[in-house]
C-alpha positions in Angstrom: -7.0 -8.3 34.5 -4.7 -5.4 35.3 -4.9 -4.6 39.2 -6.4 -1.3 40.1 -4.2 1.5 40.7 -4.8 3.9 43.6 -5.0 7.5 42.1 -2.4 10.1 43.0 -4.2 12.8 45.3 -3.7 15.4 42.3 -4.9 13.2 39.4 -8.6 14.1 40.0 -7.7 17.6 39.2 -6.5 16.5 35.8 -9.5 14.7 34.9 -11.9 17.4 36.2 -11.9 18.9 32.6 -13.0 15.5 31.0 -16.5 14.7 29.9 -17.7 18.3 29.6 -19.5 17.4 26.2 -22.6 16.0 27.7 -24.0 19.7 27.2 -22.5 20.0 23.9 -24.0 22.1 21.1 -27.1 20.2 19.8 -26.9 22.1 16.5 -24.2 19.7 15.4 -25.8 17.1 12.9 -24.8 13.9 11.4 -24.1 15.3 8.0 -22.0 18.2 7.1 -23.9 19.7 4.2 -21.8 22.1 1.8 -23.7 23.9 -1.0 -22.5 22.9 -4.4 -25.1 24.5 -6.5 -27.9 26.9 -6.1 -30.4 27.4 -8.8 -31.4 31.0 -7.7 -27.8 32.2 -7.3 -26.0 30.3 -10.2 -28.8 30.2 -12.7 -31.8 32.4 -12.2 -29.8 35.8 -11.3 -27.8 35.1 -14.4 -31.0 34.6 -16.6 -32.6 37.8 -15.0 -29.7 40.0 -16.4 -29.9 38.2 -19.7 -33.7 38.8 -19.9 -33.3 42.4 -19.0 -30.9 42.9 -21.9 -33.3 41.4 -24.3 -36.1 43.4 -22.9 -33.9 46.4 -23.0 -34.4 47.4 -19.3 -32.2 47.7 -16.5 -33.7 45.1 -14.4 -36.1 42.4 -15.5 -39.1 42.5 -13.4 -40.5 39.1 -14.2 -40.0 35.9 -12.5 -37.5 33.4 -14.0 -39.3 30.2 -13.4 -36.5 27.7 -13.8 -36.7 23.9 -13.3 -33.7 21.4 -13.1 -34.4 18.7 -15.9 -31.2 16.4 -15.7 -27.6 16.2 -14.4 -25.3 14.7 -16.8 -22.3 12.5 -16.2 -19.8 15.5 -16.6 -21.6 17.5 -13.9 -23.5 19.7 -16.3 -27.0 20.6 -15.2 -29.6 21.0 -17.7 -32.5 23.3 -16.9 -35.5 24.9 -18.6 -37.3 28.4 -18.0 -39.9 30.5 -19.5 -38.3 33.5 -21.3 -39.5 37.1 -21.6 -41.2 36.2 -24.7 -43.2 33.4 -23.4 -41.3 30.6 -24.7 -39.7 27.6 -23.2 -35.9 27.5 -23.3 -33.3 24.8 -22.4 -29.9 25.9 -21.0 -26.9 24.2 -19.2 -24.8 25.3 -16.4 -21.2 24.0 -16.6 -20.0 23.2 -12.9 -16.4 23.4 -13.8 -16.5 27.0 -15.5 -19.4 28.2 -13.6 -21.0 29.4 -16.8 -24.6 29.2 -18.1 -25.2 28.5 -21.9 -28.4 28.6 -23.9 -28.9 25.2 -25.9 -32.3 25.5 -27.5 -35.4 27.8 -27.7 -38.9 26.4 -28.4 -41.2 28.7 -30.5 -43.9 28.3 -27.9 -44.2 27.3 -24.1 -44.0 23.6 -23.7 -43.7 21.0 -20.8 -40.3 19.2 -20.9 -40.5 16.1 -18.9 -37.0 14.7 -19.9 -33.8 15.9 -21.4 -30.4 14.9 -22.3 -27.4 16.4 -24.1 -24.7 14.5 -25.8 -21.1 14.7 -25.1 -20.1 17.0 -28.0 -23.1 19.2 -27.3 -24.5 18.7 -31.0 -27.7 16.8 -30.1 -30.4 17.5 -27.7 -33.0 14.8 -26.8 -36.3 16.0 -25.1 -39.5 14.3 -24.1 -42.5 16.7 -24.0 -45.5 15.9 -22.0 -48.4 17.2 -24.3 -51.1 19.4 -23.0 -54.5 17.7 -23.2 -56.4 20.3 -21.2 -58.5 23.0 -22.3 -59.0 23.6 -26.2 -56.0 21.1 -26.9 -58.0 18.2 -25.4 -60.2 17.9 -28.4 -57.3 17.5 -30.7 -55.9 13.9 -31.5 -52.6 13.9 -30.1 -50.0 11.6 -28.0 -49.5 12.2 -24.3 -45.7 12.3 -24.9 -43.6 13.5 -27.8 -40.0 12.6 -28.1 -37.7 14.8 -30.1 -34.0 14.6 -31.2 -32.7 18.1 -32.2 -29.7 19.4 -34.1 -28.1 22.2 -32.1 -24.8 22.8 -33.6 -26.2 25.0 -34.8 -29.9 24.7 -34.4 -31.3 22.9 -37.4 -33.4 19.9 -37.9 -35.7 18.2 -35.4 -36.5 14.4 -35.6 -39.6 12.7 -33.9 -38.4 9.7 -32.2 -41.6 8.8 -30.2 -45.3 9.8 -30.1 -46.8 7.8 -27.5 -49.3 7.8 -24.6 -46.8 6.9 -22.0 -43.9 8.8 -20.3 -40.5 8.4 -22.0 -37.0 9.2 -20.5 -34.1 10.0 -22.6 -30.4 9.6 -21.8 -27.2 9.8 -24.0 -24.3 7.5 -23.5 -20.9 8.8 -23.0 -18.9 9.2 -26.3 -15.2 8.4 -26.4 -13.3 11.8 -26.7 -10.5 10.3 -28.6 -12.6 8.9 -31.4 -12.7 11.8 -33.9 -12.8 9.9 -37.0 -16.6 8.7 -36.8 -19.2 11.1 -35.4 -21.7 9.2 -33.7 -24.0 9.4 -30.5 -26.0 6.9 -28.7 -29.3 7.6 -27.1 -31.3 5.4 -24.7 -35.1 5.6 -24.7 -37.0 4.1 -21.5 -40.5 4.0 -21.9 -43.3 3.5 -19.1 -44.5 0.6 -21.3 -41.5 -1.2 -19.8 -38.9 -1.5 -22.8 -35.7 0.2 -23.5 -34.4 1.1 -27.0 -30.9 2.1 -28.0 -30.7 4.6 -30.9 -27.3 4.8 -32.8 -27.3 8.3 -34.4 -24.6 8.7 -37.2 -23.4 12.5 -37.6 -21.9 14.2 -40.3 -20.1 17.7 -40.6 -21.3 20.0 -43.3 -19.5 23.3 -44.3 -16.8 22.5 -41.9 -18.7 23.3 -38.6 -22.4 22.2 -39.0 -23.0 18.9 -37.4 -26.2 17.2 -38.6 -27.7 13.7 -38.5 -26.7 11.4 -41.4 -30.0 9.7 -42.8 -32.3 10.8 -40.0 -35.0 9.0 -41.9 -33.1 5.6 -41.2 -32.8 6.1 -37.3 -35.5 3.4 -36.8 -33.4 1.1 -38.7 -30.4 1.5 -36.5 -32.3 0.9 -33.2 -32.1 -2.0 -31.1 -34.2 -3.3 -28.2 -32.1 -3.6 -25.0 -34.9 -4.5 -22.5 -38.1 -6.1 -23.3 -39.9 -5.7 -19.9 -39.2 -4.1 -16.7 -41.1 -2.2 -13.9 -38.2 -0.3 -12.4 -35.1 1.0 -13.9 -32.1 2.9 -12.7 -29.4 4.7 -14.7 -25.8 5.1 -13.6 -24.1 7.6 -15.6 -20.6 7.3 -14.0 -20.4 3.5 -15.0 -22.7 3.6 -17.9 -25.2 0.9 -16.6 -28.7 0.3 -16.6 -30.3 -1.7 -13.6 -33.9 -2.8 -14.2 -36.3 -5.1 -12.3 -38.6 -7.6 -14.0 -40.7 -10.4 -12.7 -38.8 -13.9 -12.6 -39.9 -16.7 -14.8 -41.4 -18.5 -11.6 -44.1 -15.5 -11.3 -47.5 -16.4 -11.6 -50.6 -14.1 -11.6 -52.4 -16.2 -8.9 -49.8 -15.4 -6.4 -51.5 -14.4 -3.2 -48.6 -14.1 -0.8 -47.2 -10.7 0.3 -43.9 -11.4 -1.3 -43.2 -12.2 -5.0 -40.2 -13.4 -6.8 -38.3 -10.7 -9.1 -35.2 -10.5 -10.9 -32.9 -7.5 -11.0 -30.6 -7.5 -14.1 -27.8 -5.2 -15.0 -26.7 -4.1 -18.7 -23.4 -2.7 -19.0 -22.3 -0.4 -21.8 -18.8 -0.5 -23.2 -16.7 2.2 -24.7 -17.5 0.8 -28.2 -21.2 1.3 -27.2 -22.0 -2.3 -27.3 -23.8 -3.8 -24.2 -24.2 -6.9 -22.2 -26.3 -8.3 -19.4 -23.7 -8.9 -16.8 -25.5 -9.6 -13.6 -28.7 -11.3 -12.5 -29.9 -11.0 -8.8 -33.2 -12.7 -7.4 -35.1 -10.5 -5.1 -38.3 -11.0 -2.9 -40.4 -7.9 -3.3 -44.1 -7.0 -2.4 -46.4 -8.3 -4.9 -47.6 -4.9 -5.6 -44.1 -3.8 -6.0 -44.8 -0.7 -8.1 -48.3 0.3 -9.5 -46.4 2.3 -12.3 -43.0 2.2 -13.7 -40.3 3.9 -11.6 -37.4 5.7 -13.1 -34.3 6.5 -11.0 -31.5 8.8 -12.1 -33.2 9.8 -15.2 -33.9 13.2 -14.7 -36.6 15.1 -13.0 -40.3 15.2 -14.3 -42.1 18.4 -13.2 -45.1 17.6 -15.5 -46.5 14.2 -14.4 -49.4 12.9 -16.6 -51.2 11.5 -13.7 -51.4 12.4 -9.9 -48.4 10.8 -8.4 -49.4 7.9 -6.1 -47.5 6.8 -3.0 -44.8 4.4 -4.0 -45.2 1.1 -2.4 -41.3 0.5 -2.7 -38.4 2.9 -2.8 -35.3 1.1 -4.4 -31.8 2.3 -5.1 -28.5 0.5 -6.3 -25.2 1.8 -5.1 -21.6 0.5 -6.1 -18.1 1.4 -5.3 -15.1 1.1 -7.7 -13.4 -1.4 -5.4 -16.0 -3.9 -6.1 -19.0 -3.5 -3.7 -22.5 -3.5 -4.8 -25.6 -2.8 -2.4 -29.3 -2.9 -3.4 -31.4 -1.0 -0.9 -35.3 -1.1 -0.8 -38.0 -0.4 1.7 -41.5 -1.8 2.1 -44.7 -0.1 2.9 -45.8 0.0 6.6 -47.9 -2.8 7.7 -50.3 -3.1 10.7 -47.6 -3.5 13.1 -46.4 0.2 12.6 -42.8 -0.9 11.7 -40.8 0.1 8.7 -39.1 -3.0 6.7 -36.1 -2.2 4.7 -33.6 -4.4 3.2 -30.0 -4.1 2.2 -28.6 -6.6 -0.3 -24.8 -6.8 0.0 -23.8 -8.6 -3.3 -20.1 -8.4 -2.5 -20.7 -10.0 0.8 -23.1 -12.7 -0.7 -25.8 -11.9 1.8 -28.7 -9.7 2.6 -30.0 -8.1 5.8 -33.4 -7.1 6.4 -34.2 -4.6 9.3 -37.6 -4.0 11.1 -37.7 -0.7 13.1 -40.6 -0.2 15.3 -41.8 3.6 14.7 -43.6 3.8 18.4 -47.1 4.6 19.0 -50.0 4.2 16.6 -50.5 7.9 16.3 -46.8 8.8 15.5 -46.6 6.1 12.9 -49.7 7.3 11.0 -47.8 10.2 10.2 -45.2 8.1 8.4 -47.4 6.2 6.2 -46.8 8.6 3.4 -43.0 8.6 4.1 -40.1 6.5 2.7 -36.7 6.5 3.9 -33.9 8.0 2.0 -30.9 5.8 1.1 -27.7 8.0 1.3 -24.3 6.4 0.3 -21.3 8.0 1.8 -18.2 6.0 1.3 -19.0 2.4 2.4 -21.7 3.5 4.6 -25.4 3.8 3.6 -27.4 6.1 5.6 -31.2 4.9 6.1 -33.1 8.2 7.2 -36.7 8.5 7.9 -37.3 12.0 8.8 -38.6 12.5 12.4 -38.2 9.0 13.2 -34.5 7.4 12.9 -31.2 7.4 11.3 -29.4 4.1 10.6 -25.9 4.3 9.3 -25.2 1.0 7.9 -21.7 -0.3 7.7 -21.4 -2.3 4.5 -17.9 -3.5 5.1 -18.3 -4.7 8.8 -21.9 -6.0 8.6 -21.7 -9.1 11.0 -22.8 -7.4 13.9 -25.3 -4.5 14.5 -22.8 -2.9 17.1 -20.7 -1.7 13.9 -23.5 0.2 12.5 -24.7 3.3 14.1 -28.6 3.7 15.0 -30.0 6.9 16.2 -33.4 8.0 17.2 -34.9 11.0 18.8 -33.3 14.4 18.8 -29.9 13.0 17.7 -30.9 11.7 14.3 -31.5 15.3 12.6 -29.5 15.7 9.2 -29.9 19.4 9.3 -31.9 19.3 6.2 -34.1 22.6 5.8 -36.7 20.7 3.9 -38.8 17.6 3.8 -37.2 14.5 2.9 -39.7 13.8 0.2 -38.4 16.7 -1.9 -34.8 15.3 -1.4 -33.3 13.3 -4.3 -30.0 11.3 -3.7 -27.5 11.9 -6.6 -24.5 10.0 -7.6 -21.6 11.8 -6.1 -18.2 12.3 -8.0 -16.3 11.4 -4.8 -17.2 8.2 -3.3 -16.4 9.4 0.2 -19.2 11.9 0.1 -22.8 11.9 -1.0 -24.7 14.4 -3.1 -28.3 15.5 -2.2 -30.7 17.6 -4.4 -33.6 19.8 -2.9 -35.8 19.8 -5.8 -37.9 22.5 -3.9 -35.2 25.1 -3.6 -32.9 23.7 -6.6 -29.9 23.5 -4.2 -27.4 20.6 -4.4 -25.2 19.7 -1.5 -22.5 17.7 -0.9 -22.9 15.5 2.2 -20.3 14.2 4.5 -20.4 12.5 7.8 -19.6 15.0 10.7 -16.6 14.1 12.9 -17.8 16.6 15.4 -21.1 14.8 15.6 -19.3 11.5 16.0 -17.0 12.8 18.7 -20.0 14.2 20.7 -21.2 10.6 20.7 -17.9 9.2 22.0 -17.8 11.9 24.8 -21.4 11.8 25.8 -22.3 10.9 29.4 -25.1 8.4 30.2 -27.4 9.3 33.2 -26.4 7.7 36.4 -29.7 5.7 36.3 -28.9 4.5 32.8 -26.2 1.7 32.5 -23.6 2.6 30.2 -23.6 -0.7 28.3 -26.6 1.0 26.5 -24.4 3.5 25.0 -21.6 1.3 24.1 -22.9 0.1 20.8 -23.3 3.8 19.6 -19.7 4.6 20.8 -18.4 1.6 19.2 -19.9 2.3 15.9 -19.1 5.9 16.1 -15.5 5.1 17.0 -15.0 2.7 14.0 -16.6 5.3 11.7 -14.2 7.8 12.8 -11.1 5.7 12.7 -11.6 3.8 9.5 -13.8 6.2 7.5 -12.2 9.4 8.3 -8.9 8.2 10.1 -6.5 9.9 7.8 -7.1 13.3 9.5 -4.0 13.7 12.0 -6.1 16.3 13.9 -9.0 13.9 14.3 -6.8 11.0 15.4 -5.4 13.3 18.1 -8.7 14.0 19.4 -9.6 10.4 19.5 -6.4 9.7 21.7 -7.3 12.6 23.9 -10.8 10.9 24.5 -8.9 7.6 25.3 -6.8 9.3 27.9 -9.9 10.9 29.4 -11.6 7.5 29.9 -9.7 6.1 32.9 -11.4 2.7 32.7 -12.5 0.4 29.9 -16.2 0.2 28.9 -18.3 -2.6 30.1 -18.7 -4.3 26.8 -15.4 -3.4 24.9 -11.9 -2.4 25.4 -11.6 1.2 23.5 -7.8 1.1 23.2 -8.0 -2.5 21.6 -10.7 -1.1 19.0 -8.5 2.0 18.4 -5.7 -0.3 17.5 -7.6 -2.8 15.4 -9.6 -0.3 13.6 -6.7 1.8 12.8 -4.6 -1.1 11.6 -7.5 -2.2 9.4 -7.9 1.5 8.0 -4.3 1.1 6.2 -5.5 -2.0 4.3 -9.4 -1.9 3.9 -9.1 -0.1 0.4 -6.7 -2.8 -1.0 -9.4 -5.5 -1.2 -12.9 -6.1 0.2 -12.0 -9.7 0.9 -9.6 -8.5 3.6 -12.7 -7.7 5.6 -13.1 -11.5 6.2 -9.4 -12.1 6.7 -8.0 -9.2 9.0 -9.3 -8.4 12.4 -10.9 -5.1 12.8 -12.6 -5.5 16.1 -11.6 -7.2 19.4 -15.4 -7.8 20.0 -15.1 -10.7 17.8 -12.5 -12.5 19.9 -14.5 -12.4 22.8 -15.7 -15.8 24.2 -19.0 -14.5 25.2 -20.1 -11.2 23.4 -22.1 -8.8 25.6 -25.8 -8.7 24.9 -25.9 -5.2 24.0 -23.5 -5.6 21.4 -25.8 -8.2 19.7 -29.0 -6.2 19.6 -30.3 -2.6 19.2 -33.7 -1.5 21.2 -36.4 -1.2 18.6 -34.4 -3.0 15.8 -34.7 -6.4 14.5 -32.4 -7.8 11.9 -32.6 -10.9 10.0 -29.7 -12.4 7.7 -29.9 -14.3 4.6 -26.9 -15.7 3.4 -26.0 -17.0 -0.3 -28.3 -14.5 -2.3 -27.6 -16.6 -5.6 -26.2 -13.7 -7.7 -25.3 -14.7 -11.3 -22.6 -13.3 -13.4 -23.1 -13.8 -17.1 -21.7 -13.0 -20.5 -18.4 -10.7 -20.4 -18.7 -10.1 -17.0 -16.6 -13.4 -16.2 -13.6 -11.9 -18.6 -13.8 -8.1 -17.6 -11.3 -6.3 -15.8 -11.9 -3.5 -13.1 -15.2 -3.5 -11.3 -17.0 -6.6 -12.5 -13.8 -8.6 -12.0 -13.5 -7.5 -8.4 -17.2 -7.9 -7.5 -17.1 -11.3 -8.8 -13.9 -12.3 -7.2 -15.0 -10.7 -4.0 -18.2 -12.8 -4.0 -16.5 -16.0 -4.9 -13.9 -15.5 -2.2 -16.6 -14.6 0.5 -18.4 -17.9 -0.4 -15.1 -19.5 0.2 -14.2 -17.9 3.4 -17.6 -18.6 4.8 -17.2 -22.3 4.3 -13.5 -22.5 5.8 -13.0 -22.7 9.6 -11.3 -19.6 11.2 -10.8 -17.3 8.1 -10.2 -14.3 10.1 -6.7 -13.8 11.5 -7.0 -13.7 15.2 -4.0 -12.1 17.1 -4.5 -14.3 20.1 -4.0 -17.4 18.1 -0.2 -16.9 18.1 -0.1 -17.2 21.9 1.0 -20.8 22.0 3.8 -20.1 19.4 5.0 -17.1 21.6 5.1 -18.9 24.6 7.0 -21.8 22.9 9.4 -19.1 21.4 10.0 -17.6 24.7 11.2 -21.1 26.1 13.8 -21.4 23.5 17.2 -20.8 24.7 19.6 -21.3 21.6 19.5 -19.5 18.5 18.0 -21.4 15.6 17.2 -20.7 11.9 13.5 -19.9 12.7 14.7 -17.2 15.1 17.0 -15.8 12.4 14.0 -15.5 10.0 12.0 -13.8 12.7 14.9 -11.4 13.3 14.9 -10.4 9.5 11.3 -9.8 9.7 11.8 -7.4 12.7 14.5 -5.6 10.9 12.2 -4.8 7.8 9.5 -3.6 10.3 11.9 -1.4 12.3 13.5 0.0 9.3 10.0 1.0 8.1 9.5 2.9 11.4 12.8 4.6 11.3 11.7 6.0 7.9 8.4 7.3 9.5 9.8 8.8 12.6 13.1 10.6 11.5 11.9 13.8 13.2 10.0 12.2 16.1 12.1 11.6 19.0 10.1 13.0 21.8 9.4 9.8 23.6 12.5 7.5 24.2 11.2 4.5 22.2 13.1 2.3 19.6 16.5 3.1 21.2 17.2 0.0 22.8 17.5 -3.8 22.2 14.5 -5.5 23.5 14.8 -9.2 22.4 11.5 -10.4 23.6 9.6 -7.7 21.8 11.8 -8.1 18.6 11.0 -11.8 18.6 7.2 -11.1 19.0 7.4 -8.5 16.2 9.0 -11.0 13.9 6.5 -13.8 14.9 3.6 -11.6 14.1 4.9 -10.6 10.7 5.5 -14.4 10.0 2.0 -15.6 11.1 0.0 -12.8 9.5 1.9 -13.2 6.1 1.1 -16.9 6.3 -2.4 -16.6 7.0 -2.8 -14.0 4.0 -1.0 -16.2 1.6 -3.3 -19.1 2.4 -6.5 -17.3 2.1 -5.8 -14.7 -0.4 -3.1 -15.7 -2.8 -4.6 -13.5 -5.6 -3.0 -10.6 -3.9 0.4 -11.9 -4.5 3.2 -12.6 -2.1 5.1 -9.4 -2.8 2.1 -7.3 -2.0 1.0 -9.2 1.0 4.7 -9.0 2.4 4.6 -5.3 2.0 1.0 -5.2 3.4 2.2 -7.1 6.5 5.2 -5.3 7.1 3.2 -2.1 6.8 0.6 -3.4 9.2 3.0 -4.4 11.9 5.1 -1.0 11.6 1.8 0.9 11.7 0.8 -1.0 15.1 4.2 0.2 16.6 3.7 3.7 15.3 0.3 3.8 16.7 1.5 3.0 20.3 4.3 5.7 19.8 1.9 8.2 18.7 -0.4 7.5 21.6 2.5 8.1 24.0 3.6 11.1 22.1 0.2 12.6 22.3 -0.1 12.1 26.1 3.4 13.2 26.6 2.6 16.7 24.8 -0.7 16.8 26.6 0.8 16.6 30.1 4.0 18.7 29.0 6.4 16.2 30.2 10.1 16.9 29.7 13.3 14.7 30.0 13.3 15.0 33.8 10.6 12.3 34.0 13.2 9.7 32.9 15.1 10.3 36.1 14.3 7.8 39.0 15.2 10.1 41.9 12.1 12.1 42.3 8.6 11.1 43.0 6.0 11.3 40.1 3.6 14.0 39.6 -0.2 13.6 38.9 0.6 14.2 35.4 3.0 11.3 35.3 0.4 9.1 37.3 -2.2 9.6 34.6 0.5 8.7 31.8 1.4 5.7 33.9 -2.2 4.5 34.0 -2.7 5.2 30.2 0.6 3.0 29.6 -0.8 0.1 31.8 -4.0 0.3 29.6 -2.0 0.0 26.5 0.0 -2.9 27.9 -3.2 -4.7 28.9 -4.7 -4.1 25.3 -1.8 -5.5 23.6 -1.3 -8.5 25.9 -4.9 -9.3 25.5 -4.4 -9.4 21.6 -0.8 -10.8 21.9 0.6 -7.8 20.0 4.0 -6.6 20.2 5.2 -3.3 21.8 7.9 -1.0 20.6 11.4 -1.8 22.0 11.8 0.6 25.0 8.2 0.4 26.1 8.8 -1.7 29.0 11.8 0.4 30.2 9.7 3.5 29.9 6.9 1.9 31.8 9.1 0.8 34.6 10.5 4.2 35.1 7.1 5.9 35.6 5.9 3.1 37.9 9.2 3.3 39.9 8.5 7.1 40.3 4.7 6.9 40.9 4.2 3.6 42.9 5.1 2.7 46.4 8.2 0.4 46.4 6.2 -2.7 47.7 3.5 -2.0 45.1 6.2 -1.7 42.3 7.7 -5.2 43.2 4.3 -6.7 43.4 3.6 -5.6 39.7 7.0 -7.2 38.9 6.1 -10.5 40.4 2.8 -10.6 38.9 4.3 -9.9 35.4 2.7 -6.6 34.9 6.1 -4.8 34.9 9.0 -6.3 33.0 12.6 -5.6 34.2 15.1 -4.5 31.5 18.8 -4.1 31.7 18.4 -0.4 30.6 16.0 0.4 33.4 17.9 -1.6 36.2 21.3 0.2 35.1 19.5 3.4 35.3 18.1 3.0 38.7 21.3 1.9 40.1 23.0 5.0 39.1 20.0 7.4 39.7 19.2 6.4 43.2 21.5 6.9 46.3 22.3 4.2 48.8 19.8 5.0 51.4 18.3 2.2 53.4 14.9 2.3 51.3 16.8 2.5 48.0 19.3 -0.2 49.1 16.4 -2.5 49.9 14.7 -1.6 46.6 17.8 -2.4 44.7 18.5 -5.7 46.5 14.9 -6.7 45.7 15.2 -5.9 42.1 18.6 -7.8 41.7 17.1 -10.8 43.5 14.5 -11.0 40.7 17.0 -10.3 37.8 18.6 -13.0 35.7 22.0 -14.1 36.8 24.1 -13.4 33.6 22.5 -9.6 33.6 23.0 -9.3 37.3 26.8 -9.6 36.9 26.8 -6.7 34.4 24.6 -4.5 36.7 27.0 -4.9 39.5 29.5 -3.0 37.5 27.2 0.2 37.6 26.5 0.2 41.3 29.1 1.8 43.7 28.3 -0.5 46.7 30.4 -3.0 48.7 28.1 -5.9 47.9 28.7 -5.0 44.2 32.5 -4.6 44.8 32.6 -8.1 46.5 30.7 -9.7 43.7 33.0 -8.2 41.1 36.1 -9.3 43.1 34.6 -13.0 43.2 33.9 -13.1 39.7 37.2 -11.8 38.8 39.2 -14.2 41.1 37.2 -17.2 39.5 37.8 -16.0 35.8 41.6 -15.8 36.8 42.0 -19.3 38.4 39.9 -21.0 35.6 42.2 -19.5 33.0 45.3 -21.0 34.9 43.5 -24.4 35.2 45.7 -26.3 32.9 44.7 -29.7 33.9 41.2 -29.4 33.2 39.7 -29.4 36.7 36.7 -27.3 36.2 35.6 -25.1 39.0 31.9 -26.5 39.2 31.1 -27.8 42.8 28.7 -25.3 43.8 26.0 -27.9 44.0 27.9 -30.1 46.5 27.1 -29.8 50.2 29.4 -28.1 52.4 30.6 -25.8 49.6 32.1 -22.5 51.1 32.4 -19.7 48.4 33.3 -17.1 50.8 37.3 -17.1 49.9 37.5 -18.2 46.6 41.2 -19.0 46.4 41.2 -21.3 49.4 37.8 -23.0 48.1 39.6 -23.5 44.8 42.9 -25.0 46.2 40.6 -27.4 48.3 39.0 -28.5 45.2 42.2 -29.3 43.3 43.5 -31.2 46.2 40.4 -33.3 46.4 40.4 -34.1 42.8 44.2 -35.0 43.0 43.4 -37.3 45.9 40.5 -38.9 44.1 42.8 -39.5 41.0 45.9 -41.0 43.2 46.3 -44.8 43.3 45.6 -46.3 46.7 48.6 -48.3 47.5 46.5 -50.9 49.6 44.0 -51.5 47.0 45.6 -54.7 45.7 46.4 -56.1 48.9 43.8 -58.5 50.6 45.0 -58.3 54.4 45.8 -54.9 55.8 47.0 -54.2 59.3 44.8 -51.3 60.3 46.3 -50.5 63.5 49.7 -50.0 61.7 48.2 -47.7 59.2 46.5 -45.7 61.8 49.8 -45.2 63.8 51.8 -44.2 60.9 49.3 -41.7 59.5 49.3 -40.2 63.3 53.1 -40.1 63.1 53.3 -38.1 59.8 50.5 -35.8 60.9 52.6 -35.0 64.0 55.6 -34.4 61.9 53.9 -32.2 59.4 52.4 -30.1 62.2 55.9 -29.6 63.5 55.2 -31.4 66.8 57.8 -34.0 66.3 61.0 -34.4 64.2 61.3 -36.9 61.6 
């Protein structure tokens, strides 16, 4: 843990502006709703002008009662209205050209309950609810009449069905490049629980008339697609029908609250063949639906019977990257809690949530409500108006803290109507949702609001309320901002400003670690869903003990079910695209759930890093790591051509270069082991970009605070004391250092030099030295050389320089002496120079290496070296008395004394 810093006296003034958002504008809502279509503005006003021309009046005074019937795959909106003549008309609004077009006029007023138009706009299929009231009730007639009408030009009408149940009609997409054969394909889904596919052959007459070929043979070209269902959903963008039926294990005598059901998916191909590609077992309430429910099959404004409360609301959402979510809610029970389930097919699991609705009185109001399921990107919003909003993260679903749950005043979506009138449409862009307000006829594009999420980050908690209670919301909001919306540079800058404003880490997570990992995850999460299981996206998962506040949300209970037993059938096994991705994601998820430690943890390379730092000699492994580092730094150079504000990447930092290369090596090895399908080349590119983005993120954070506090080049000089702004930058840099060390992530070369410069300017000298001794500051040759030249030789500065040199490695210390104009450095340079000269003239191989011997005196090197040579010669000389057994010691002593007196000049020879 980093030691606490004593604040600079002026630092509080810099932070007096932070956290001013507790009283932020409460009008900011979770969703940004942009009007995309308005029935009154885009259709009714235009129809009024046309009706006025029919009636030959300046302004049509009658009301144009328009109803939206269906929204086709191309975005065209089909609608009906009662004209001035009292007849029912059907028109189309083209969302691209913003023009209205009349399609067909009935000869009387009818009740259109379903409608669809083929791609070529030559055939119109309608389902009419027959009027059985008044005088008409005595006439024998069916409750529903389904017609196929030729409208290019208006010609024949063919009756397809005349039954006593509702019928939904929907044309399949046609291939625009198939001009040789004219044909259309129409789905009929009935309330009796079966689906028919009509193959309608067309022919041209007189060069322009398109009519049905052999309309009397239509029944013979029909095939039954589904025999029995109780719920069906159409997905026009992907040309699929999802339907639910009882499983084979179902028995009528079942008395349990839940029963076994089976959801199947029928995929229609460009050649208009179809195949059942998926079966998914579901446990739903025994009274799942009292009547057959249709989803995304138009809007019925004339129900035959009084609509009853739906026991279950259900939707299926898919994403082209290979994800599928099945969402359904259950009716309220006696416990006054709402139960809803999200089945994550791509994750091979399901999550069931139980949300308490509070008191019995408030919960009674919700008995007639069902939550809305709104897909936005890879989030699914579960919204119960007046109660709660749950933004479920379908990619990072392991923990509740990565999904945002709001209740009370914060959960308003900003809808101007009751949620019962809202229908969720399939949006053209997967990053946004689409909502239809049936009451007003308005269609909105819905996006998550960055301003709302930023408000959650900046919100203060009352002093009596522990901040840990707000941490799960902050964590979920931070991930949503960084991963889902993080491509916006201005938004990223606001998040960095928020990081700077929070001086200390939160109780339950380190926000800088989360910022780094979530931002790195963003650059890769669109490549493959399986990277969710392999790449780190949150530091919370690395904790030995996860804080309790991140494991639970007050008022919400969650139960998980693994291995949901989805079965891929038929051509889904060999199809490319969505089904191939979904199947591979499911199978790979099962594999990753079974193997130990599938997710790469940055801290796992700590042992390899310590071993690498202890190596003193170059090796082939180090050379490989250096090649990895060169790739990363060259990538950073291409990104930072015009970004030289902060002096990083401008020096050799051998330790950080080695850690960069090691990170690339270990991450690449991990991905190749678990995700070989991606390919070695793509993995290599992904890993290099990943580590380069890490270094770029840190540079971007420093550049942001540099600009925020308006720092200039003068801060790189060590002469002056640091300002409050520099103190703030120093603290922020220490937090970055602590975050990266905790994750064992590399820093940009030059980071330690810059940190030491700020530290020596801001900290007292004794504190600065303590930070070096405890390893929080790392001395670099660039910093020490700059310090020697910037500071004068005052007593305090001399003591600091000597203290730093004492902590510096010997080889680097000799280079530093050349930059310091001081007698001590001059003496050191002289000793080193003399030693080098004498070693060069040592022709006899007598190395000067007796520093370890006792009594060694290095004060005067020439004399010491001469004494060493004489000593070595004396040891090598032959002892003339060695071979004699008897020696006259007295004679030897007198002879030696006589020779000494002669040498000293006291006696003559």
